[in-house]
C-alpha positions as CSV (number, residue, x, y, z in Angstrom):
1,M,9.7,35.0,-144.2
2,S,12.1,32.9,-142.1
3,A,13.7,34.1,-138.9
4,Q,17.4,34.9,-138.8
5,D,19.8,32.4,-137.1
6,P,20.3,33.7,-133.5
7,E,23.9,32.5,-133.7
8,L,24.9,34.8,-136.6
9,S,27.5,37.4,-135.7
10,L,26.7,41.1,-135.5
11,E,28.7,41.6,-138.8
12,V,26.7,39.0,-140.7
13,R,23.4,40.2,-139.3
14,A,24.3,43.8,-140.3
15,R,25.1,42.7,-143.9
16,L,22.0,40.7,-144.1
17,L,19.9,43.6,-142.9
18,G,21.7,45.8,-145.5
19,A,20.7,43.4,-148.3
20,L,17.1,43.5,-147.1
21,L,17.1,47.3,-147.0
22,R,18.4,47.5,-150.6
23,D,15.8,44.9,-151.8
24,A,12.9,46.8,-150.2
25,R,14.2,50.1,-151.4
26,E,14.5,48.9,-155.0
27,H,11.1,47.2,-154.8
28,A,9.6,50.5,-153.7
29,D,11.5,52.4,-156.4
30,R,13.2,54.7,-153.9
31,S,16.7,56.2,-154.3
32,P,19.4,56.1,-151.6
33,A,19.3,59.9,-151.5
34,A,15.5,59.9,-150.9
35,C,15.9,57.4,-148.1
36,A,18.6,59.5,-146.5
37,R,16.3,62.5,-146.6
38,V,13.6,60.5,-144.9
39,L,16.0,59.6,-142.1
40,G,17.6,63.0,-141.9
41,L,21.0,61.6,-142.9
42,D,23.6,62.2,-145.5
43,E,23.4,59.8,-148.5
44,A,26.7,58.2,-147.5
45,E,25.3,57.4,-144.1
46,Y,22.3,55.7,-145.5
47,V,24.4,53.7,-148.1
48,A,26.5,52.4,-145.2
49,F,23.3,50.8,-143.9
50,E,22.8,48.9,-147.2
51,T,26.5,47.8,-147.3
52,G,26.4,46.6,-143.7
53,D,29.2,48.9,-142.7
54,D,26.7,50.6,-140.3
55,S,23.2,49.6,-139.1
56,P,20.0,51.6,-138.5
57,A,18.2,51.6,-135.2
58,L,14.7,50.3,-134.7
59,P,13.0,53.8,-135.1
60,Q,14.9,54.3,-138.4
61,I,13.8,50.8,-139.6
62,E,10.2,51.7,-138.7
63,L,10.4,54.8,-140.8
64,L,11.9,52.9,-143.7
65,A,9.4,50.1,-143.5
66,Y,6.6,52.7,-143.6
67,Y,8.3,54.5,-146.5
68,F,8.8,51.2,-148.4
69,D,5.4,49.8,-147.4
70,V,6.7,46.6,-146.0
71,P,6.2,45.1,-142.5
72,V,8.9,45.9,-139.9
73,T,9.3,42.2,-139.4
74,H,10.6,41.9,-143.0
75,F,13.9,43.3,-141.8
76,L,14.2,40.7,-139.1
77,G,14.2,37.8,-141.5
78,D,16.2,36.7,-144.5
79,A,13.7,36.5,-147.4
80,L,13.2,39.0,-150.2
81,I,9.8,40.7,-150.5
82,V,7.1,40.1,-153.0
83,D,4.9,42.6,-154.8
84,Q,2.3,44.2,-152.7
85,P,0.2,47.3,-152.9
86,G,2.0,50.5,-151.9
87,L,1.0,53.1,-149.3
88,R,2.4,56.5,-150.3
89,A,1.2,58.6,-147.4
90,R,3.2,61.5,-145.9
91,V,6.2,60.3,-144.1
92,P,6.6,61.6,-140.5
93,D,9.4,64.0,-139.6
94,P,12.7,62.1,-139.0
95,A,13.0,64.0,-135.7
96,V,10.5,61.5,-134.2
97,T,13.2,58.8,-134.3
98,E,15.1,60.7,-131.5
99,L,12.1,60.4,-129.2
100,R,11.6,56.8,-130.3
101,D,15.2,56.0,-129.5
102,R,14.8,57.2,-126.0
103,I,11.5,55.3,-125.5
104,V,13.1,52.1,-126.8
105,A,16.1,52.6,-124.5
106,V,13.9,53.0,-121.4
107,R,11.9,49.9,-122.3
108,L,15.1,47.9,-122.7
109,M,16.6,49.2,-119.5
110,Q,13.4,48.3,-117.6
111,A,13.4,44.8,-119.1
112,R,17.1,44.3,-118.2
113,V,16.5,45.3,-114.6
114,A,13.4,43.1,-114.3
115,A,15.4,40.2,-115.7
116,Q,18.2,40.9,-113.1
117,V,20.9,41.1,-115.8
118,S,23.7,43.6,-115.2
119,Q,25.0,46.0,-117.9
120,A,28.3,44.1,-118.0
121,E,26.6,40.7,-118.5
122,L,24.3,42.1,-121.2
123,A,27.2,43.8,-123.0
124,A,29.1,40.5,-123.0
125,T,26.1,38.6,-124.3
126,I,25.3,40.8,-127.2
127,G,29.0,41.6,-128.1
128,V,29.2,45.3,-127.6
129,P,31.5,47.4,-125.2
130,A,30.0,48.0,-121.8
131,D,30.4,51.8,-122.1
132,L,28.5,51.7,-125.5
133,L,25.7,49.7,-124.0
134,A,25.5,52.3,-121.2
135,A,25.2,55.0,-123.8
136,F,22.5,53.1,-125.5
137,E,20.5,52.8,-122.3
138,A,20.9,56.5,-121.6
139,G,19.5,57.3,-125.0
140,E,22.8,58.9,-126.0
141,A,23.2,56.7,-129.1
142,S,20.8,54.8,-131.4
143,I,20.7,51.1,-131.0
144,P,21.5,49.2,-134.2
145,V,19.0,46.5,-135.0
146,P,21.6,43.7,-135.3
147,A,22.5,44.4,-131.6
148,L,18.9,44.9,-130.6
149,E,17.9,41.3,-131.6
150,P,20.2,39.4,-129.1
151,W,19.5,42.2,-126.6
152,C,15.8,41.5,-126.7
153,R,16.4,37.7,-126.3
154,A,18.6,38.3,-123.3
155,V,15.9,40.3,-121.4
156,G,12.9,38.3,-122.5
157,L,11.4,40.7,-125.1
158,R,10.5,40.5,-128.7
159,I,11.4,43.4,-131.0
160,E,7.7,43.6,-131.8
161,D,7.2,44.6,-128.1
162,L,9.2,47.8,-128.8
163,A,7.2,48.8,-131.9
164,E,5.6,52.2,-132.0
165,P,2.1,51.8,-130.5
166,V,0.6,55.1,-131.7
167,G,1.0,57.7,-134.3
168,V,0.9,57.4,-138.1
169,I,3.5,54.6,-138.2
170,G,1.8,52.8,-135.3
171,A,-1.5,53.0,-137.0
172,W,0.0,51.7,-140.3
173,Q,1.7,48.8,-138.5
174,A,-1.6,47.9,-136.9
175,R,-3.2,47.8,-140.3
176,V,-0.5,45.6,-141.6
177,R,-1.0,43.2,-138.7
178,Q,-4.7,43.1,-139.3
179,L,-4.2,42.3,-143.0
180,D,-1.7,39.5,-142.0
181,R,-4.3,38.0,-139.7
182,L,-7.0,38.4,-142.3
183,Q,-4.9,36.3,-144.7
184,S,-5.0,33.4,-142.3
185,I,-8.8,33.2,-142.6
186,P,-10.2,30.9,-145.3
187,A,-10.9,32.6,-148.6
188,E,-14.7,32.3,-148.4
189,L,-14.7,33.9,-145.0
190,R,-12.4,36.7,-146.1
191,E,-14.8,37.4,-149.0
192,F,-17.8,37.5,-146.5
193,V,-15.9,39.8,-144.0
194,T,-14.9,42.3,-146.7
195,Q,-18.4,42.8,-148.1
196,P,-19.9,45.9,-146.5
197,V,-23.4,44.5,-146.9
198,N,-22.5,41.8,-144.3
199,A,-21.5,44.4,-141.6
200,P,-24.7,43.8,-139.5
201,Y,-23.9,40.1,-139.3
202,L,-20.4,40.9,-138.2
203,R,-21.6,43.3,-135.6
204,L,-24.0,40.7,-134.3
205,A,-21.1,38.1,-134.1
206,E,-19.0,40.7,-132.2
207,K,-21.8,41.2,-129.6
208,L,-22.3,37.5,-129.2
209,S,-18.6,37.0,-128.6
210,H,-18.9,39.1,-125.4
211,L,-21.8,37.0,-123.9
212,S,-21.3,34.4,-121.3
213,T,-22.0,30.7,-121.8
214,A,-25.2,31.0,-119.8
215,E,-26.4,33.9,-121.9
216,L,-25.7,32.1,-125.1
217,R,-27.5,29.0,-123.8
218,E,-30.5,31.2,-123.0
219,I,-30.6,32.7,-126.5
220,A,-30.3,29.2,-128.0
221,A,-33.2,27.9,-125.9
222,T,-35.3,30.9,-126.9
223,L,-34.6,30.2,-130.6
224,L,-35.6,26.6,-130.1
225,D,-38.8,27.7,-128.5
226,I,-39.6,29.9,-131.4
227,T,-38.7,27.3,-134.0
228,Y,-40.7,24.5,-132.4
């Protein structure tokens, strides 16, 4: 997956996000009506996301990513998804997005203050009216992802920094990240790691990783004494 061009306009980013949503939905064999129910929206409101006439907020993207079984980061790029195994676990209540909206708003406001950027400066940077940005920070309106991307850049955050850390979606995202990291390991090591019979060796390696250099040298010296 390649990252989106930071110079793209909000309208272009919104339409690109809509195309990615439709691709992921069709890949997961979901209907627009089903997606609308997951988000607690009317079908027309969800369809507007796919056409780019409106855009979802990050908590809504998180729910859809979980529902479609794709990483949240998929919706920040410009590449279509490939086949992957699906998780079909129970989807959380869409009401959780309201709480997530407020949490995201607080995090963004704290980052803006820490970066010493005024609301007016930030509004001009990301291309939204100042009164709308104030409503976003107050948690009175959901922040669309196309506006969230330049917002994060302006205050020194990554969208991943705002991801849900706990709960069913947070746990699912953690598993996805772990699988992604596992894919970066050579194939023969992945095979070794995923064999339950090798668990004692992995636990030993984990314990050794916490030892100091001096302790490791002492163990090595002991092994040499035993060997010779």
